[in-house]
N, C-alpha and C positions, 0 to 999 in steps of 0.2 A: 855893652850898653852901647846906644846909639850915640854918636858924636855929641848931638844936642844935649842929650840928658847929662853927658860927661861935663860940658863945656859949665851947664846951670850948675852941676856940685859943685864944680871947681869955683864959680862966680861965688857962690854962697860961703864956701870956705874962705875965699879971699876979704870977702867983706864981713866977716862974722866979728864981732868983738867980745869973744869968749874973756871969762874972767878966770877959768880954769886950765886953757889950753895956749901956749904961745904957739901963733901960726905964722911961719915966715914961708913966703911964696920964692921959690928958687927961678934964678935965671934960665931962660931957653933961648936958642938962638933958632932962627928960621923954623920954629916948630919943632926942634929936637932940643932935648937936654943931653949936654955934652959932659964927658968925662965924669959922669956919675956911676955907671956901673955896666959891664960888658955886655949885659941882657936888653939894655935900653938903647945903646950907642946906636944911631942913623935911625932910629923910630920916631915915627910921628908921636909928639908928645903935646898934648893940649895944656896941662899945669902939672907943678910939681911943689909939693909943699914939705919944708921939716916941721912937724908938730910934735911938741914937748909938752909934758904934764911935769911942770917944775917941782911941786909937792909930793911927787914918787920917784923924780929922777927916770922918768920914762918919755921913750920917745921914738918915733917912726918916722918912714919918709911916706907920702902918700903920692903916688904919679900917676896922672891920667894918660894911657898911651894907647896907641893902637899898635900892640904887640906882634899880632900877625900880619899887619899892613893889609888890612881887608876891611877897613871903616867898622871894625868893632872894638871898641874901646874897653879898656880893661881899668879898674882900680885897682892899682897894684902897692900894697904895704910893705915896705921893706924894714928890716931890721934896722935901728940906729946906727949900727956900725957899718951898713951896707951890705954884710956878708951875703944874707940869701932873702928870700920873701917870705912875708908871715902871712899873708894872703893874696890871691890874684882874684878877683871879682869881675865878673862880666856880666853875670845872668841878673835882670831885673824882672819882678812879677807882681802884678797888681794883686793886693791881699786887702779885703776891706775896702776897697775905693782908693788904695793908696801905694805907690809903688814902693816895693822892696828890695835892697839888695839880697841876692842868694847865695850862700856859699855851703858848701859841704865839706867837712872834715875827711879827708882821704890820704893818710899817711902813706908815702912811697919807700919808708926804709927799707933796708936789703938784708934786715937780721930775722926776717921770719913772724916778728912781735907785732905787725901792724893790727891783726884782730885784738890784742889787750890793748892798744892805743885807743882803737875805734869803741871799744867796750867800755874802758874809761871815760872818754870824753860824752860818751852818751850816757854815762850814769851821773857824770858830774853837771852837765849841762843840758840834760832832758833829750837830745837830738845831736846826730851828727850833722844836721842841716840847720845851718843858722839863718834867721830873716831879720833883717835890720831895715828899719824905715827910713826911707831918703827925707831930708830935711825938705819942708816945701818952702822956708826962708832963712836967711842967716841966723835968725834968731833961734832956730832949731838945730845948729851946727854942732852945738856943745853936747845935745844929747846924742847926735849921731856919731861923734867923736868919740864919747863913752863907749859906745856899743863896739865900734870897730877897735878901739883899744881892749876890750873885755874880750872880743873874738880873739885876737891876737894873743895876748896873755895866755887863754885858755889852749889855745893851738900850742903855744910851745911848753904848756904844762905837761899836755897829753903826749908830745913828742920826747918827753924826758922822762914819764912815767915807768918805763923800764929801767933805767939806770938809777931811779929814786928808790924804787923798791925791789932793785935784782930781780926781776919776773922772769922766770924761765919759760 
C-alpha cells in the first residue's frame, strides 16, 4: 500500500476509542521498530501497535512497514508471541467505491498438504481471498480490527487442520 494510505490507517488506529480492543502504540526510533523481530530490524516503520481483545485473551501486533524498502508498505500482523506472521497485507483494491485490503490464503508448509489446507479454508470461509474494508474514520476501526482478527484466527485454524484431523 502507499505510504499515505498506511499512515492514514495507523492514525485511525491510534485515535480509536474502541471498547472491545486495547490498542497500545509501540515506540519507534528514527522510523524504525527496534528489537521487535529479526524480520523488522532496520526497516522503515511508520507505526506499530499491540492490539489485544481482553475478553478472548487474543492479541496481535500490527506493524506498518516498508518491508522491501521500496516505498510499498505492508500491514504485517504478528502473532502475540512474535514467533511468526499471521498476515502480510499490502494490496488495496477499490470495491464498491471503497478501499479494501486484499489478502489471499497461500500456505507454504512443506508437508505436501497445502491443497487440503486451501480446500478447508475455502469451504469454511467462502474463498481463499479475503477482502476487508478499510476504515474511513477512527469510528470504524473496531469493525476493521474484528475482521483482521478473524482473518488471523481462520488462517491459523486452516494451517493446523491437518494435525487436528490427521489428514493424509
